[in-house]
LUMTIBA-138455 format. One record per residue (C-alpha): x, y, z; residue in one letter. Coordinates in steps of 0.2 Angstrom, whole numbers, padded with zeros to 4 digits, always signed. Example, Ala and Ser with C-alpha at 12.3 -4.5 7.8 and 13.67 -1.06 7.14 Angstrom:
+0062-0022+0039a/+0068-0005+0036s/
! end
This chain:
-0004+0007+0136m/-0019-0002+0145m/-0036-0006+0139d/-0052-0007+0149g/-0048-0025+0157h/-0031-0020+0163g/-0021-0028+0149r/-0007-0021+0140v/-0013-0014+0123r/-0001-0012+0109r/+0000+0002+0098i/-0010+0000+0082y/+0001-0005+0067y/-0008+0006+0057g/-0002+0022+0066w/+0018+0018+0064p/+0014+0012+0046m/+0005+0029+0043l/+0019+0039+0050v/+0032+0029+0039g/+0022+0033+0023v/+0019+0051+0028s/+0038+0054+0030t/+0040+0046+0013a/+0026+0057+0006q/+0036+0071+0012v/+0051+0066+0001v/+0043+0060-0013s/+0033+0075-0015w/+0047+0087-0013g/+0058+0078-0025i/+0047+0072-0039l/+0035+0086-0039y/+0041+0102-0030y/+0059+0102-0035a/+0057+0104-0053f/+0055+0122-0052s/+0073+0124-0045v/+0081+0116-0062f/+0072+0126-0074v/+0084+0141-0074t/+0101+0131-0072p/+0094+0119-0086m/+0090+0133-0098q/+0106+0141-0096a/+0117+0125-0099e/+0105+0116-0112l/+0097+0131-0120g/+0081+0124-0120w/+0066+0136-0118t/+0053+0138-0104t/+0039+0131-0114v/+0050+0116-0118e/+0054+0112-0101l/+0037+0116-0093t/+0029+0105-0108g/+0039+0090-0100a/+0032+0094-0083y/+0015+0095-0089s/+0018+0078-0098l/+0022+0070-0081a/+0006+0076-0074l/-0003+0069-0089l/+0005+0052-0087c/+0002+0052-0068a/-0016+0054-0070g/-0017+0041-0084l/-0009+0029-0073a/-0021+0031-0059a/-0033+0019-0063i/-0021+0004-0067p/-0011+0009-0051v/-0027+0009-0041g/-0034-0008-0047r/-0016-0016-0044w/-0016-0010-0026q/-0034-0016-0023d/-0029-0033-0029r/-0011-0035-0022h/-0008-0022-0009g/+0003-0009-0008p/+0021-0015-0004r/+0027-0021-0020a/+0019-0006-0030l/+0026+0008-0020m/+0044-0001-0017t/+0046-0004-0035s/+0040+0014-0041c/+0052+0021-0027s/+0066+0011-0035i/+0062+0017-0053l/+0060+0035-0047a/+0078+0034-0041v/+0083+0027-0058l/+0075+0040-0067l/+0082+0055-0057l/+0099+0047-0061v/+0095+0047-0078a/+0089+0065-0078w/+0105+0070-0070a/+0114+0064-0086q/+0102+0071-0099v/+0108+0080-0114e/+0093+0078-0127q/+0075+0086-0127l/+0067+0070-0132a/+0076+0060-0119s/+0071+0071-0106f/+0052+0071-0111y/+0055+0052-0110l/+0062+0053-0092i/+0048+0066-0086m/+0035+0054-0093a/+0043+0040-0082g/+0042+0051-0067i/+0025+0054-0070g/+0021+0036-0071l/+0030+0031-0054v/+0023+0046-0046s/+0006+0038-0047a/+0013+0024-0038g/+0021+0034-0023v/+0011+0050-0020l/-0006+0054-0011y/-0017+0042-0021e/-0009+0025-0016p/-0007+0033+0001a/-0025+0038+0002f/-0028+0019-0001t/-0019+0013+0013i/-0029+0024+0025i/-0045+0018+0017a/-0041+0000+0021v/-0032+0003+0038w/-0044+0015+0046f/-0063+0018+0048r/-0068+0027+0063r/-0052+0038+0064l/-0051+0039+0045r/-0052+0058+0045s/-0038+0060+0058r/-0027+0048+0047a/-0030+0058+0032f/-0026+0074+0042t/-0010+0067+0048v/-0004+0061+0030l/-0008+0078+0022t/-0001+0088+0037f/+0016+0079+0033f/+0014+0081+0015g/+0012+0101+0016a/+0030+0101+0021f/+0036+0095+0006a/+0038+0111-0002s/+0044+0120+0013l/+0058+0107+0014v/+0064+0102-0003f/+0062+0118-0014i/+0075+0128-0002p/+0085+0112-0001l/+0086+0108-0020s/+0091+0126-0023a/+0105+0125-0009w/+0111+0108-0017l/+0111+0117-0035t/+0122+0131-0028s/+0135+0118-0021l/+0134+0105-0034f/+0126+0112-0050g/+0109+0105-0055w/+0116+0088-0061r/+0124+0086-0045g/+0109+0091-0034a/+0098+0078-0044l/+0110+0064-0039l/+0110+0069-0021v/+0091+0070-0021l/+0091+0052-0029a/+0102+0046-0015a/+0089+0054-0002i/+0074+0047-0011l/+0083+0028-0012a/+0089+0029+0007t/+0072+0037+0013i/+0057+0029+0003t/+0063+0012-0003i/+0065+0005+0016p/+0049+0012+0022i/+0039+0004+0008h/+0048-0011+0008s/+0049-0014+0026l/+0033-0006+0034l/+0019-0009+0021l/+0007-0021+0023r/-0009-0026+0014r/-0023-0025+0028r/-0026-0026+0046p/-0034-0043+0045e/-0017-0050+0038d/-0011-0045+0056l/-0026-0051+0065g/-0033-0035+0068l/-0049-0023+0063l/-0047-0006+0055p/-0042+0007+0069d/-0034-0007+0080g/-0051-0009+0088d/-0047-0028+0092g/-0044-0045+0085p/-0054-0052+0071t/-0056-0068+0081t/-0070-0069+0093d/-0068-0068+0111q/-0081-0069+0126p/-0077-0052+0133d/-0073-0043+0115q/-0089-0045+0103p/-0085-0045+0085a/-0085-0029+0077r/-0095-0028+0060p/-0085-0025+0044r/-0086-0010+0033e/-0097-0013+0017q/-0088-0009+0000s/-0095-0006-0017l/-0085-0011-0033p/-0080+0001-0046p/-0093-0003-0059a/-0107+0003-0046v/-0098+0018-0040a/-0095+0024-0057l/-0114+0023-0061r/-0118+0031-0046d/-0123+0049-0047g/-0114+0054-0031r/-0099+0050-0038f/-0099+0061-0053w/-0107+0076-0041l/-0092+0074-0030l/-0080+0074-0045t/-0087+0089-0052a/-0086+0098-0036a/-0068+0094-0033f/-0064+0097-0051a/-0072+0115-0048a/-0060+0117-0033s/-0046+0110-0043t/-0048+0122-0056i/-0049+0137-0046a/-0034+0132-0035t/-0022+0128-0049v/-0028+0145-0060t/-0025+0155-0044m/-0008+0148-0041t/-0002+0151-0058v/-0011+0167-0061h/-0012+0176-0043v/+0005+0185-0045i/+0003+0193-0062p/-0015+0198-0057y/-0008+0207-0041l/+0005+0216-0051i/-0009+0221-0064t/-0018+0229-0049r/-0002+0240-0043g/+0006+0228-0031h/+0024+0225-0031s/+0032+0209-0037s/+0039+0206-0021g/+0023+0207-0012f/+0014+0196-0024a/+0027+0183-0023a/+0025+0184-0004t/+0006+0181-0006v/+0009+0167-0018a/+0022+0159-0006g/+0010+0160+0008l/-0002+0147+0000f/+0008+0131+0007g/+0008+0140+0024l/-0010+0144+0026m/-0014+0126+0017s/-0003+0119+0032l/-0012+0129+0046l/-0028+0124+0038g/-0025+0106+0040r/-0018+0109+0058m/-0035+0117+0063t/-0049+0114+0052l/-0042+0097+0048g/-0044+0091+0065l/-0063+0095+0064l/-0065+0083+0050a/-0070+0067+0061s/-0082+0078+0071r/-0092+0087+0057v/-0102+0079+0043a/-0091+0078+0029h/-0103+0086+0017r/-0106+0100+0027r/-0087+0103+0030m/-0083+0102+0012t/-0097+0115+0007t/-0089+0126+0021a/-0072+0124+0013l/-0078+0129-0003m/-0088+0143+0004g/-0070+0149+0011m/-0063+0149-0007q/-0077+0159-0012i/-0077+0172+0000v/-0058+0173-0001g/-0059+0176-0021l/-0075+0188-0018i/-0063+0199-0006i/-0047+0199-0019l/-0060+0205-0033a/-0068+0219-0022l/-0052+0226-0013s/-0038+0221-0027s/-0029+0236-0023t/-0027+0231-0004s/-0013+0222+0003q/-0025+0219+0018l/-0038+0211+0005g/-0025+0201-0004a/-0019+0193+0013l/-0037+0189+0018f/-0039+0182+0002y/-0024+0170+0003i/-0029+0164+0022a/-0046+0160+0017l/-0042+0152+0000f/-0026+0143+0004g/-0034+0135+0021a/-0050+0130+0013g/-0039+0122-0002s/-0028+0112+0011g/-0042+0104+0019v/-0051+0101+0004l/-0039+0088+0000t/-0043+0078+0016i/-0061+0078+0012m/-0061+0073-0006r/-0052+0057+0000a/-0063+0055+0016a/-0080+0057+0006m/-0074+0044-0007l/-0071+0032+0006a/-0087+0036+0016d/-0096+0032+0001h/-0088+0017-0008y/-0078+0009+0007g/-0061+0002+0005p/-0060-0013-0004a/-0059-0005-0022s/-0055+0013-0015y/-0039+0012-0026g/-0048+0010-0043t/-0062+0021-0038i/-0050+0035-0032n/-0040+0032-0048g/-0055+0035-0059a/-0058+0052-0050q/-0041+0057-0050n/-0039+0054-0068l/-0054+0068-0071a/-0045+0079-0058l/-0029+0078-0069t/-0039+0083-0085g/-0044+0099-0074a/-0027+0102-0068k/-0021+0102-0086t/-0034+0113-0093v/-0035+0126-0080a/-0019+0137-0082p/-0020+0136-0100v/-0039+0141-0101g/-0037+0154-0089a/-0023+0162-0098g/-0033+0161-0114l/-0048+0169-0106l/-0038+0184-0099v/-0031+0187-0115a/-0048+0186-0125a/-0057+0198-0112l/-0041+0210-0108g/-0042+0208-0089g/-0043+0196-0074y/-0060+0202-0067g/-0071+0191-0077v/-0059+0175-0073l/-0061+0180-0054l/-0080+0180-0055w/-0081+0166-0066g/-0070+0154-0054l/-0082+0161-0040v/-0098+0155-0050a/-0088+0138-0053m/-0086+0136-0035l/-0104+0139-0031m/-0109+0126-0042l/-0096+0115-0034g/-0104+0119-0016a/-0121+0115-0024g/-0115+0098-0031a/-0109+0093-0014v/-0125+0099-0005l/-0134+0088-0018a/-0125+0072-0012v/-0135+0066+0003r/-0125+0061+0019d/-0120+0043+0019q/-0135+0035+0030p/-0129+0022+0043p/-0121+0007+0035r/-0126-0011+0038s/-0109-0019+0040y/-0105-0035+0034i/-0090-0047+0032a/-0074-0040+0023v/-0075-0042+0006p/-0060-0049-0004t/-0052-0036-0017p/-0057-0050-0031e/-0075-0048-0026r/-0081-0033-0016p/-0098-0035-0008v/-0113-0026-0016l/-0126-0017-0005a/-0139-0029-0012k/-0130-0043-0005e/-0134-0038+0014r/
! end
């Protein structure tokens, strides 16, 4: 590739690293998160454990992942991603091997707690931090690439896990998945990852070397705020509340859309089809709307995406017996949910910069983990208490409206005064400009 001066311009290292990390995300998400559902039935048949006992272990894993988010983010801010993600990948492989040998419920709970802890070190949150550090102008595009890859995790690994289980049983399938995880993720994390572009003499987005040259004016660096300042900032809590509302709505509908549609007279097959389309609609949303993320103000984009979720739920509530209405619902709700993953990561980087992104993102992720944990149980209790799903749907609509209002209350990030790159040990405050 030639630059404007007729010289050969190398591909920015951030892009091949991002492709590698995105590939590892597909494998890690597929095996550590999505494959669990495949093993519930065969484990019940062999070990005699109840659905509640098995799903309780899964919930414990999610809780541990959320609790580990802040220390994982702090480590990555201070030391970079390579040692963290490599060691967590190795531990994940060992835990899968241990899972394949499990006989006691208590041991299974310990294994799942461990899987939750290492998941915090290999899934989206550390990958988001890599993007926040390595990209600035093209950050939204990089988030889109990462989450586009990630959307294939369930599409690939749920069928693959089921096929492996039919061939080798659930224990053998776990061993094969452990081998896949080791073969793909450990080399990527240990060989490709680098801490920051400045270590290679580059600037974010690959715009040029950090050294001054007569024909290349030095590019100013992005200002960052430390966690203590971010957590006292009202914008952080408004954004956290907004994305918590979206998370609650998404998790609730993921769990309850099938029983809701069945109670409205739809067949179980159609209800399952609608639920299964969520992943596809999320992927299509990232392919289309995600590309607009770098061209539209993030506040407006996020509000519009929540509006899509709201309209989808209203259509479902008003045309609950119509198959067309259910399909319109999943198209709008699924696409909006998929792109909101990108916007959450991007808005956090917009407002607080890259230097302490891991810690700040971890704090927000901890709050969202609480929302994920409470949502399905709380929704089930509400439905049982009120004897139906109508109030639940309209309650989610109201919650999303409040979330959209919270996003609108966060003013657009003003043009920054860029200053020298802060060290991870001492992020530069805005007042130091």
